C-alpha positions in Angstrom: -71.5 -17.4 -84.8 -68.8 -16.8 -82.2 -65.2 -18.1 -82.2 -62.4 -17.9 -79.8 -59.1 -16.6 -81.1 -55.9 -17.5 -79.3 -53.1 -15.0 -80.2 -50.4 -17.3 -78.9 -51.4 -20.2 -81.1 -52.9 -18.1 -83.9 -55.9 -20.4 -84.0 -59.6 -20.1 -83.9 -62.1 -22.5 -82.4 -65.9 -22.4 -82.2 -67.0 -20.9 -78.9 -68.6 -23.4 -76.5 -71.6 -22.2 -74.6 -70.5 -22.8 -71.0 -66.7 -22.6 -71.4 -64.3 -20.1 -70.0 -62.4 -17.6 -72.3 -59.3 -19.7 -72.3 -57.5 -21.6 -75.1 -58.0 -25.4 -75.1 -54.3 -26.0 -75.8 -52.3 -23.3 -73.9 -54.9 -22.1 -71.4 -54.1 -18.5 -72.3 -56.9 -15.9 -72.4 -58.7 -15.8 -75.8 -60.5 -13.1 -77.7 -64.1 -13.6 -79.0 -64.6 -13.1 -82.7 -68.2 -12.7 -84.1 -68.8 -13.9 -87.6 -72.0 -13.7 -89.5 -73.3 -17.1 -90.7 -73.0 -18.0 -94.4 -75.8 -19.0 -96.6 -74.8 -22.6 -96.0 -75.7 -22.2 -92.3 -79.2 -21.0 -93.2 -79.7 -23.8 -95.7 -78.7 -26.2 -93.0 -81.3 -24.8 -90.7 -84.0 -25.0 -93.4 -83.2 -28.6 -94.1 -83.3 -29.5 -90.4 -86.7 -27.8 -90.1 -88.0 -29.7 -93.1 -86.7 -33.0 -91.8 -88.2 -32.2 -88.4 -91.6 -31.5 -89.9 -91.4 -34.7 -91.9 -90.6 -36.7 -88.8 -93.5 -35.0 -86.9 -95.9 -35.8 -89.7 -94.7 -39.4 -89.9 -95.2 -39.9 -86.2 -98.6 -38.1 -86.2 -99.8 -40.5 -88.9 -98.3 -43.8 -87.8 -98.4 -43.4 -84.1 -101.4 -41.2 -83.4 -103.6 -41.7 -86.5 -103.9 -37.9 -86.8 -106.2 -36.8 -89.7 -104.1 -33.8 -90.7 -101.2 -36.2 -91.5 -103.3 -38.8 -93.4 -101.6 -37.9 -96.7 -98.4 -39.5 -95.4 -100.1 -42.9 -95.8 -100.5 -42.3 -99.5 -96.7 -41.8 -100.0 -94.4 -44.8 -100.3 -93.0 -45.3 -96.8 -89.5 -46.3 -97.8 -89.2 -43.3 -100.1 -90.5 -41.0 -97.3 -87.9 -42.3 -94.8 -85.1 -42.1 -97.4 -86.0 -38.4 -98.1 -86.2 -37.7 -94.3 -82.7 -39.1 -93.6 -81.4 -37.7 -96.9 -82.3 -34.2 -95.7 -80.5 -34.7 -92.5 -77.4 -36.0 -94.2 -77.4 -33.1 -96.7 -77.8 -30.8 -93.7 -74.5 -32.3 -92.3 -72.7 -31.3 -95.5 -74.0 -27.8 -95.3 -73.0 -27.6 -91.7 -69.5 -28.5 -92.6 -69.4 -26.0 -95.4 -70.7 -23.3 -93.0 -68.3 -24.0 -90.2 -65.4 -24.1 -92.7 -66.3 -20.7 -94.2 -67.1 -19.0 -90.9 -63.9 -20.4 -89.2 -61.8 -19.1 -92.1 -63.5 -15.7 -91.9 -62.9 -15.6 -88.1 -59.2 -16.3 -88.6 -59.0 -13.6 -91.3 -60.7 -11.0 -89.0 -58.4 -12.0 -86.1 -55.2 -11.7 -88.2 -56.4 -8.3 -89.4 -56.7 -7.2 -85.8 -53.6 -9.0 -84.6 -51.7 -5.9 -83.7 -54.6 -4.7 -81.5 -55.5 -8.1 -79.9 -52.4 -9.1 -77.9 
């Protein structure tokens, strides 16, 4: 994951895809810091994929009467929907844990390089 580090503000922010390399606050030039995702980020992606598959199977069974998703009809519908949305909510928690860890790591890396970044 990439972050911007502003030496003037001593702050890191997640890098936006189509933004310039300037600080959101002081508009000074920023430095890009690359940080490897934590295990929380990978768990978040896995939960999102599982929820996406569950949504696709639900729609395939209930909207298109697809044979490959017929097993969804044997599962309690309320429980299925609760699990689907539960996976998404748990994914949000892991997303927050991942962004917190990677942001702290980016700030640590930036402060180690501070003498070389100015």
